[in-house]
N, C-alpha and C positions, 0 to 999 in steps of 0.2 A: 572502419570504425572499431576501435578496440573495445573490449567489455567495459572498462572503466570510463571510456569516452561515452559509451552508450548510457551508463548510469548518470553521468553529468548532464547529458542531453535530456534524459528523462526528467531529472529534477527541474530543468529549465523549461520544460514543456507543460502547459496547463492541462489539468484533467479534473476539474470539479465534478462531483457525481452528476451523471446525466449529460456531461459535456466532455466525454473521453475521446472523441474522434482524433484530436491531435496526437495524443500519446499512442493510440492504436496504430496510427499511420507510421509513427517513428518505430514502433516495435516491428511492424510488417516489413518495413524497409531494411531493418537490421537482420531479421531472421531469414528473409528470402535468399540471402547469400548461402544459407546453410540447409534449408529444407523448403520444398515446394508445398508442403502440407500446412499452409497458414490460411485460416479463414476467420471471418467475423460473422457472428450470428445476428439475428434481428434485434436482439437486446443490446448488442454492442460488445459482447465478450469476444476476445480474440483467442483462438486456439491454434497452437502449433503441435503437430502430431508426427511421431515417428514410431516405427515398429510394426510387426505383423498384425493384421486385422483379426486373426483367429486366436489371439492370445489374451490373457487377463488385461483388463483396462486399468491403467493407473492414471489418475487425474491429480495434477499439481496445480494448486490455486494460489495466485498472488494478486490481490486486487490492485488495480492501477489508478483508481480514483482517489482524490484528495478532498479535504474539506475546502470550502470556498464560500462565496456569497453570490447573491442574485439581485440585480437591480430591480427594485419594486416601485420607485417613485422618483420623479424629477420635478423639483419645485420651480417656481417662477423666477427665482434668482440664479438658477443653474446648479444648485446643490443637489446631490443624489443620495438616495436612501436605499438600503439593501437589507434583505433578510439573509439568514445564514443557511448554508448547505452543510449539514453535519454538525458535530459537537464542538462548538467554540466556547472558550472562556473569553467574554467580551473584553476583559482587562488586557488580553493579548493584542487587541486591535488598536488600542489608543496610540496615535502617532505613527502608525505604520505606513510605509510606501506600498501602494496597491497597484494592480493592473486590471483594467476592464477589457475583456476580450470580446470585441465587437466584430461584426461581419466584415468591416473594412480594415480591421487590424487592431492591435493593442492600443489602449489609451491609458496614459499614466494618471494616477490619482493618489491623493493622500487621504487618510481617514483620521479624524480627531474629534474633539469635543471642546466645550468652553475651557479656556485656559484656567489654571489653578488660581491665578490672581483674582478671577471674577467669580469663583465658586463661593457659595455661602458656607458657613461653618457646618451646616447640616449636610450640604452636598459633598463636602470634603470627607465626611464620615461614611458616605454611602458607596456601595459597589456600583460602578458605572453600568448603566443599562444600554443595550444595543440601540434603542430608540433615541438615546441622547447623543449619538454619533452620526456623522454624515461623511460622504465622500466629496472631495473638492477636486475638480479637474481644471480649475482656472477659468471656467466659463463665466461670462458676464450676464447671461440670461438663460432662462429655461429653453428658449428657442435655439440658442447656440448649442447648448448641451444636448438637446434632442436631435440635432443634426448629426451628432457623433455617437450617441449612446441610446439604446432602446431598452424599455422595460423587458426583463428576461435575459439580458446579457449577463454572463457569468463573470465573477471577480475572483482574483486570487491575491495573495501576498506577492510582493515582488520576488520572482523566482530566482534566487541567487544560490549558487553552489560555492561554499566556502571551505577550502582546505584549512585544517587546523594543524596542530603538531602531529608528527608521525603519520599513522594511517587513519586519523580521525577527520571526518568531514561533516559539514553542517549545512542545513538549508531546509526550507519548507517542503513537505511532500516526501520525506524519508518514510513516512507512513502513507502509502506502503509501496513506493516505487522500489524500495530495497527488496521487499518480498517478491514483487513482480520480476525484478532483475534476477533473483535466484532461480525462479522456475524457468525463465527464458534462457538463462545461462545453462541450466540442466539440459534442456532439449537441444541446445546448440552442441553441447559436449557429447551427448548421446548420438546425435546425428553424425558428427565428425568421427566418432569412434566405432561406427557400425561395422566397418571392414574388419577391425581387430576384435571387436566384442559385440556381436549381434544381440539385439534385445530379444528377450523371450516374453516381453510384455508389450502392449501398445501404450505408449506414453502420450498423454494429452496434457500439455502445459498451457494453462489458461490465465490470461490477464483478465480477471473478472471486474465487472463494473458495479457501481452503486453499492459498494459495501458500506460506505459511511452513512447511508440512509436506510439500512435494514437488510444487508447481506443479500441483496436482490439478484445480482448477477450470478453468484455461485449457485443459487437455487435453480435458476433456469439452465445454466451450463451443465449442472449435474443431471438434470432431467433429460437433457439431450445426449450426453455422453454415456450415462448409466455406468459409472465406474465400479469396479470391484474393490479397489483400494483408492483412497484419496489422502493427500497431505496438503493442508493449508499452511502457507507461510505468511506471517504478519509480524509486525513489531511488537515488542513488549517493553514495559517500563524498566529501564536500568535503575538500579538502586545504589550505584557507586557515586552518588553526588549528595550534597547536603540536603537534609530534611526528609529524605525518603526512608520509611520504616522498613528495615530489612526483615523484621519479624513478620510483617504482613506481606511484603512483596517478594521476599527471598533475596538471596545474595546474588544479584545479576549484574554483571559488569561488562562494559565495553572491552572488546578484545578477548573475552573469555570463551568465545565460540558460540555455536548454535545453542539455543535454549530448547531443549526437548521437554514438552509439556506432558505431565501425567495427571490423570483424573477421569471422571465419568464421561467427558466429551471425547475421550481418546480411546481407541482400541488398544487393549493391553499388549497384544502381540505386535502391533505396528510400532508402539513406543519401544518395546523390548528390542525389535529388529534395528531401529534407529540407534539405540544405545550400543548394541553389539557391533554394528558397522563402524560407529565412531571409535570405539575402543580398539577394534581390530586394526583400523587404519590410522590410528594415532591422531585422530581429529579431536581437538579440545572441545568439550561440550559442557553445558550447564543444565541443571534440572530445575523445573518449576512445577508447582502443584496448582491445579485449578479445580475447585470443588463444585463448580456449577457449569451450566451451558456457556460456552465461550462467546464473547461479544465479537466474533469474527467469522470468517467463512467456514471454519470447521464445524460450527454449530449446525448449519443447514446441510453440509455435506454428509454428516453422520446419519441424518434421518431422511436422506433422499431415497425415494422409492421404497424398497423393502429393507433398506439399511446398507450402509457402506462402512467398511473397515477404515477408520479415519485416524490420521495422525495430525499433530500440530507442532510445527517448528517455528521458533520466533527469533527475531533479530533484536538484540538489545538496543534501546533507543532512549536517549535523554531528552527531556523537554517536549514530550509528545503534544501534538496539535498546537504548535507554535511556529514562529518564523525561524527558529534556531534548532530544530530537531537535529540530533547529533548521533552519528553511528560510526562504527569501525569498518573499514573496507575489508579487513582481515576476517571479520565475522561473516560478511556476506559471501566471501570466497569460500569459507569453510562450510557454510550452509549449502552452497551449490555443489561442492565436492561430496557432501553427505547425501544429498538428494540423487546425484548421479549414481553413486554406489547403490542406493536403494533401488533405483530403476534397473540397473544392470544385473542386480541379484534377484529380481522378482521373476519367478518362474511359475508355470501352471501347477507345480506341486506345492507351492506355498499355501498354507492355510492360516487364516486369521480368525477362525472361529474360536471364541473364548473357551477356555477350559483345557 
């Protein structure tokens, strides 16, 4: 399996928060060709490790979970109702093809609401509510539906991977299987390069779980690993499309390279090292400012234990939390190259104490 085939397979693999087993199985199978040090902890975080145990510990975190839904009710006519997992805009769900992931296998579904022809004037002016939508699997009764689907089964959008022009690809779950891909690609490259360039750090690349419902996996993984340095990789809003305010979001574009974030949630010296490595190795990069605690894994990594020197690198992403999230494969390749260089240049002499 090539790295880009791994990305495509990851996008096509379901991983709603709390139901990440299929994606972790895919990652394990991919990485075991390159390193024997792959493990899954009791929370579900997958960690791939290379490098000497008596060296500084570097943790790279890319969450593998995605937003989804959870079946909460099956009515007498066989229609299904669901609650959300993670932050959905209900408007994004109208008319979507969905998949219910049952113990017996995937069940196709569609989600919709009353047709526009039947909406009252008032209803047409209102934002659709989740409770006004339902899932239809074609069942003729609640009894038939209940034989296929159980309350608590997870639901995702139809997991399609769509190549667009050039190196642009689209599909649900780019948040954050792209970030997961970069940290796993980093550990693969470091493992393959050990003979020519031995690591002077111990690298822990972690596919963290349950980020979309509160950064939960990164918190427990950091407590277990106790890293000296950590870098989270997640997506960020690209502003190179209509209606996005660049004055607020910055000038972030697909194909512009890794987004290196600066601000109080980021160790000043980690950010400076990332910028230095990018410039020295002619890796295109973009800068972003974040003046608050980040809504991603870097938040909990920074304040784990007695504190961790933390960085945040982001992948530009258009249309976040939708069926058509869109990224550049050139960007994720550049992120993996930058992270590999960071790991290969981390030594016991490096200090990230501010000042």
